[in-house]
N, C-alpha and C positions, 0 to 999 in steps of 0.2 A: 414503458418503464421509465420511472423518474431518474434523473441524473443531475447531480450538483458537482461542480468542479471548482476547486480552490487552488490558487497558485501562489507561490512565493518566489519572487524574482530579485536577484541581487545584480546590480549593474554598476560597472566602474570599479569593482574590487577584484583584484587578482587572488584567486583561491587555489591552493594546491589540491591535488586529487584526494588527499587524506582529509583536508578541511571540507571539501564538497561532500565526501562520504559521511563524515561526522554530522554535518548540517542536515543532510538528507535523512539520516536516522532520527535526529532530534525532531524534525518536522513530522515524520511518520508518527512518533510517539505523541506529539502534541495534537495531531489530527485525530487519533484514536481517543485521546482524553477528551477532546472537544465533542466528539460524538456522544460520549457517555454523559458529559456535562449538559449537553443539549437534550438529553433524554430521547435520543433517536430510537425508535421502535424497530429493532432488527430481529428477525425471526431465526435465521441461521446464517450469520455473516461469515464470509470467507475473505481473508485479507491476502492479497497477492501483490508482491513487489519486493524491492530490495534496495540497498544503497551501495552495492558492489559495482563500481564503475567498470571494472575489468570484465565482468560477466556480460552484461548487455547495457551499455550506457543509456540507450534510449528507453530502457525500462525503469530508470531511476524514479522512485516514487512509490506510492502505495495506492492500490485500488481496493476498496471495501465493497464487496458484492453481496447481495442478499436476495433471497427468493429462489425461484426455480432455476435461474441461470447459475446462481452460486452453487446450488445442489448438483447440477449437471457438471459444472467445471470441477468442483471438488471431487466428484466421483472419477472423472477422467484423470485428475492429478493423482488420486489414490491408486488408480489402476496401473500407473507407471511407477509408483513407489515413492513419490515425493511428499505425500500428505498422509498424516496419520490422524484419524478421527479420535477426539478425546472422549 
């Protein structure tokens, strides 16, 4: 399975939790827009992640999964009631 990882690091700047959450959300939107701009061929993408630092700070970010693993994970999330298929 192919994997590409992109990071954005800010060093030397004190940010509040609210600022970190806002920046994380904006980076998520920019990443999804970049996928579309690049013409990435996704068959059935599943986006997983959040910018809520109080929920799980180590999960801050966004994972875009595609293919059989995305289908399997999406079904598991749907089974516990967090995902609604469009």
